[in-house]
C-alpha positions as CSV (number, residue, x, y, z in Angstrom):
1,M,-15.0,-6.3,-1.6
2,A,-18.6,-5.6,-0.7
3,S,-20.7,-3.4,-3.0
4,K,-21.8,0.0,-1.8
5,R,-25.4,-1.4,-1.5
6,E,-24.2,-4.2,0.7
7,R,-22.1,-1.9,2.9
8,N,-25.2,0.4,3.3
9,R,-27.4,-2.6,4.2
10,Q,-24.8,-3.8,6.8
11,E,-24.6,-0.3,8.2
12,Q,-28.4,-0.2,8.6
13,R,-28.4,-3.6,10.3
14,D,-25.6,-2.4,12.7
15,K,-27.6,0.7,13.5
16,E,-30.8,-1.3,14.1
17,R,-28.9,-3.8,16.4
18,A,-27.4,-0.9,18.4
19,Y,-30.8,0.8,18.7
20,L,-32.4,-2.5,19.8
21,Q,-29.7,-2.9,22.6
22,S,-30.3,0.6,23.9
23,F,-34.1,0.2,23.7
24,L,-34.1,-3.2,25.6
25,A,-31.8,-1.6,28.3
26,R,-34.4,1.1,28.8
27,L,-37.3,-1.5,28.8
28,G,-35.3,-3.6,31.3
29,R,-35.6,-0.7,33.9
30,A,-39.4,-0.6,33.5
31,D,-41.3,-2.3,36.4
32,T,-44.7,-0.7,35.9
33,V,-47.1,-0.6,33.0
34,E,-46.8,3.2,32.9
35,A,-43.0,3.0,32.8
36,A,-43.1,0.5,30.0
37,A,-45.6,2.6,28.0
38,N,-43.3,5.6,28.5
39,V,-40.4,3.6,27.0
40,G,-42.6,2.8,24.0
41,R,-43.8,6.4,23.5
42,Q,-40.7,8.5,24.3
43,D,-38.3,9.2,21.6
44,M,-40.3,7.2,19.0
45,P,-38.5,7.5,15.7
46,P,-40.5,8.6,12.7
47,V,-42.2,6.0,10.4
48,S,-39.7,3.8,8.5
49,A,-36.8,5.1,10.7
50,I,-34.4,2.8,12.5
51,G,-35.9,1.7,15.8
52,R,-39.5,2.6,15.0
53,L,-40.5,-1.1,14.9
54,R,-39.2,-1.7,18.4
55,H,-41.5,1.0,19.8
56,T,-44.5,-0.2,17.9
57,S,-43.9,-3.8,18.9
58,L,-43.8,-2.8,22.6
59,L,-46.9,-0.7,22.3
60,H,-48.6,-3.7,20.6
61,V,-47.7,-5.9,23.6
62,L,-49.0,-3.3,26.1
63,D,-52.3,-3.1,24.1
64,G,-52.8,-6.7,25.3
65,L,-53.3,-5.4,28.8
66,E,-56.7,-4.4,30.2
67,A,-57.3,-2.3,33.3
68,T,-59.3,-4.3,35.9
69,G,-60.3,-1.5,38.3
70,G,-59.3,-3.8,41.1
71,K,-56.4,-6.0,42.3
72,P,-54.2,-6.6,40.3
73,P,-54.8,-3.4,38.3
74,F,-54.2,-5.1,34.9
75,R,-54.8,-8.4,33.2
76,I,-53.7,-9.9,29.9
77,L,-56.4,-10.3,27.4
78,H,-56.1,-14.0,26.5
79,D,-57.7,-13.5,23.1
80,Y,-55.2,-10.9,22.1
81,P,-52.3,-11.8,19.8
82,L,-49.6,-10.9,22.4
83,A,-46.5,-11.7,20.5
84,P,-45.7,-9.2,17.7
85,T,-44.9,-10.9,14.5
86,A,-41.9,-8.7,13.8
87,A,-40.4,-8.9,17.3
88,T,-36.9,-10.4,17.6
89,G,-36.1,-13.2,20.0
90,S,-34.4,-10.7,22.3
91,E,-37.5,-8.5,22.3
92,K,-39.7,-11.5,23.2
93,I,-37.4,-12.4,26.1
94,A,-37.5,-8.7,27.3
95,Y,-41.4,-8.7,27.0
96,A,-41.7,-11.9,29.0
97,A,-39.3,-10.5,31.6
98,L,-41.3,-7.3,31.8
99,F,-44.4,-9.3,32.6
100,K,-42.5,-11.2,35.3
101,R,-41.5,-7.8,36.8
102,L,-45.1,-6.6,36.5
103,A,-46.2,-9.6,38.5
104,L,-43.6,-9.0,41.1
105,S,-44.8,-5.4,41.5
106,G,-48.4,-6.6,41.7
107,E,-49.6,-4.9,38.5
108,I,-50.6,-8.3,37.0
109,S,-51.1,-11.8,38.4
110,T,-48.4,-14.4,38.3
111,D,-50.8,-16.5,36.3
112,D,-50.9,-13.8,33.6
113,A,-47.1,-13.5,33.7
114,D,-46.8,-17.3,33.2
115,Y,-49.4,-17.1,30.4
116,A,-47.3,-14.4,28.7
117,S,-44.2,-16.6,29.0
118,R,-46.0,-19.4,27.3
119,I,-47.4,-17.2,24.6
120,L,-43.9,-15.8,23.9
121,S,-42.6,-19.4,23.7
122,L,-39.8,-18.9,26.2
123,P,-38.9,-21.1,29.2
124,N,-39.0,-19.4,32.5
125,S,-35.4,-20.0,33.2
126,M,-34.4,-17.5,30.5
127,F,-35.7,-14.5,32.4
128,S,-33.5,-14.4,35.4
129,D,-31.0,-12.0,33.8
130,F,-33.8,-9.5,33.0
131,I,-35.8,-9.4,36.3
């Protein structure tokens, strides 16, 4: 029989996992920088609450974009640490897929989307379910 402490830890992990699934589903519908930023900012839990890290990781990734004032309207800053250290593998897949969608919508170049894929250490074939 698990101790009360272990049951509480498992409950927290289950809540975090459920939050992550919901968060990634919302992010999967974003196809613009503005829409992705809204996912990161809207309904952000308070500090230390379940799910807060998901929002801060996404906002960290988006901080790696710079407005160009031209075409495409954004570019990835190549000297920026794009991959959040606390991001899960699922988050990294979702971020790379977001960059692919941003390239398809013309908001970033395909070269930048490919760069993001490399930085996030994921093969391109993994994104087809998220685009």
